[in-house]
C-alpha positions as CSV (number, residue, x, y, z in Angstrom):
1,X,68.6,227.0,110.3
2,X,71.4,228.7,112.3
3,X,71.9,232.6,111.6
4,X,75.3,233.8,112.1
5,X,76.5,235.7,115.3
6,X,76.8,239.6,114.6
7,X,74.8,242.1,112.2
8,X,73.7,240.8,108.9
9,X,72.2,243.5,106.1
10,X,69.7,242.1,103.7
11,X,68.3,244.2,101.2
12,X,65.4,241.6,100.0
13,X,62.4,239.6,101.9
14,X,62.8,236.3,102.6
15,X,60.2,234.2,102.0
16,X,59.2,230.5,102.9
17,X,56.4,228.8,101.7
18,X,55.3,225.3,102.5
19,X,57.9,224.7,105.4
20,X,57.6,221.5,107.7
21,X,59.3,221.2,110.9
22,X,62.1,224.5,110.8
23,X,63.8,226.0,113.3
24,X,65.5,229.5,113.0
25,X,67.7,230.4,115.3
26,X,70.2,233.4,116.2
27,X,73.4,233.1,118.7
28,X,70.8,235.5,121.3
29,X,68.7,238.4,121.0
30,X,71.4,240.9,120.9
31,X,74.1,239.0,119.5
32,X,72.3,238.2,116.0
33,X,70.6,241.0,114.3
34,X,68.9,241.3,110.9
35,X,68.4,244.5,109.5
36,X,66.0,245.7,106.5
37,X,67.5,249.2,106.7
38,X,68.3,249.1,102.8
39,X,65.5,246.9,101.7
40,X,65.2,247.5,98.2
41,X,62.9,244.6,97.4
42,X,59.7,243.4,99.0
43,X,58.1,245.0,102.7
44,X,57.8,241.9,104.7
45,X,61.3,241.6,106.6
46,X,60.5,237.5,106.5
47,X,56.9,236.2,105.5
48,X,56.2,232.4,106.3
49,X,53.0,231.1,104.8
50,X,51.3,227.8,104.3
51,X,53.8,226.0,106.9
52,X,53.9,223.5,110.3
53,X,56.0,223.4,113.3
54,X,57.8,226.7,112.8
55,X,60.3,228.1,115.3
56,X,61.7,231.8,115.5
57,X,64.1,231.9,118.7
58,X,67.2,234.2,119.8
59,X,67.7,237.1,117.5
60,X,66.4,240.7,116.5
61,X,64.7,242.0,113.3
62,X,65.0,245.3,112.4
63,X,63.8,247.9,110.3
64,X,62.0,246.5,107.0
65,X,59.6,248.7,104.9
66,X,56.4,246.5,106.2
67,X,55.9,244.0,108.5
68,X,59.0,242.2,110.4
69,X,57.8,238.7,110.6
70,X,54.9,237.5,109.1
71,X,53.1,233.8,109.5
72,X,50.5,233.5,107.6
73,X,48.4,230.2,107.8
74,X,51.0,228.4,109.8
75,X,50.0,225.5,112.4
76,X,52.1,225.6,115.0
77,X,54.2,228.8,115.3
78,X,56.9,230.1,118.0
79,X,58.3,233.2,118.5
80,X,61.0,233.1,121.6
81,X,63.4,235.6,122.6
82,X,62.8,237.5,119.4
83,X,62.8,241.2,119.6
84,X,61.2,243.1,116.4
85,X,61.8,246.5,116.2
86,X,62.1,250.0,114.0
87,X,65.2,252.0,115.3
88,X,65.0,255.6,115.7
89,X,62.2,257.4,116.6
90,X,58.5,256.1,116.1
91,X,57.4,257.3,112.7
92,X,53.9,256.7,110.8
93,X,56.2,255.3,107.6
94,X,57.5,252.2,110.3
95,X,55.8,248.8,108.9
96,X,52.5,248.0,110.3
97,X,53.3,245.0,112.7
98,X,56.5,243.5,114.8
99,X,55.3,240.0,115.1
100,X,52.5,239.2,113.3
101,X,51.0,235.6,112.9
102,X,47.2,235.3,111.2
103,X,45.1,233.2,110.0
104,X,47.2,230.4,111.7
105,X,46.6,228.3,114.9
106,X,49.0,226.7,117.8
107,X,50.6,230.4,118.8
108,X,53.5,230.6,121.3
109,X,55.3,234.3,121.0
110,X,57.4,234.2,124.7
111,X,59.8,236.4,126.1
112,X,59.7,238.5,122.8
113,X,59.9,242.7,122.4
114,X,58.4,244.7,119.9
115,X,59.4,248.5,119.4
116,X,58.0,251.3,116.8
117,X,55.4,249.7,114.6
118,X,53.0,251.6,112.7
119,X,49.9,249.8,114.2
120,X,50.7,246.9,116.5
121,X,53.5,245.4,118.1
122,X,52.2,242.2,118.4
123,X,49.7,241.4,116.7
124,X,47.4,237.8,116.5
125,X,44.6,237.8,114.0
126,X,42.0,235.1,112.3
127,X,44.0,232.8,114.5
128,X,43.2,229.7,117.3
129,X,44.6,228.7,120.2
130,X,47.5,231.8,121.2
131,X,49.6,232.3,124.0
132,X,51.5,235.5,124.5
133,X,53.6,236.0,127.7
134,X,56.4,237.4,129.0
135,X,56.3,239.7,126.5
136,X,57.3,243.8,126.3
137,X,56.0,246.1,123.4
138,X,56.2,249.9,123.4
139,X,56.7,252.9,120.7
140,X,53.9,251.0,118.8
141,X,50.4,252.3,117.9
142,X,49.0,249.3,120.1
143,X,51.5,247.4,122.3
144,X,49.6,243.9,122.1
145,X,46.4,243.0,120.0
146,X,44.6,239.9,119.4
147,X,41.8,240.5,116.9
148,X,39.0,238.2,115.6
149,X,40.5,234.9,117.3
150,X,39.7,232.3,119.7
151,X,41.6,230.6,123.0
152,X,44.0,233.4,123.3
153,X,46.1,233.5,126.3
154,X,47.5,236.8,127.4
155,X,49.5,236.8,130.4
156,X,52.8,238.5,132.4
157,X,53.3,241.0,129.7
158,X,54.5,244.5,129.5
159,X,53.2,247.0,127.5
160,X,53.9,250.8,127.8
161,X,54.6,254.0,125.9
162,X,52.0,252.8,123.4
163,X,49.1,254.4,122.0
164,X,46.8,251.8,123.7
165,X,48.5,248.7,125.6
166,X,46.4,245.3,125.2
167,X,43.7,245.5,122.8
168,X,41.3,242.5,121.8
169,X,38.6,242.7,119.3
170,X,36.1,240.3,118.2
171,X,34.3,241.5,115.1
């Protein structure tokens, strides 16, 4: 799926279920901007569930009521050159998570930026085989959070101006 260049305003969540081998690509992190600022339906910006081999690449997603991109029960999920942000000053009414793969496996987050989440900019939970690299997180409560997951490799990231930088929990 090739997203258009420019600014696209959406009023409802985008949902995908039981997808296989899908690439959603923009024209560049600052050239394709998907905004949910005027969201009237749903909470997530983009939510993918029960899917295989999904790639998000080269776009910005902004200002959803809830999580910006949530991937639930996905095997093979990649976020490459994605900016997930709430614009303006950080506030508690921003969505909880910018990039949010959960209950998933074989996760790659590379060269991404997460800004302004009311919880974690990049959160990976209840997952396995995770790489988070070359990414930046700021103005979030937690920059990068790995929780109740196995085989996570988190390196070469820059977390600043968060309440907590990189958090790892194994409960």
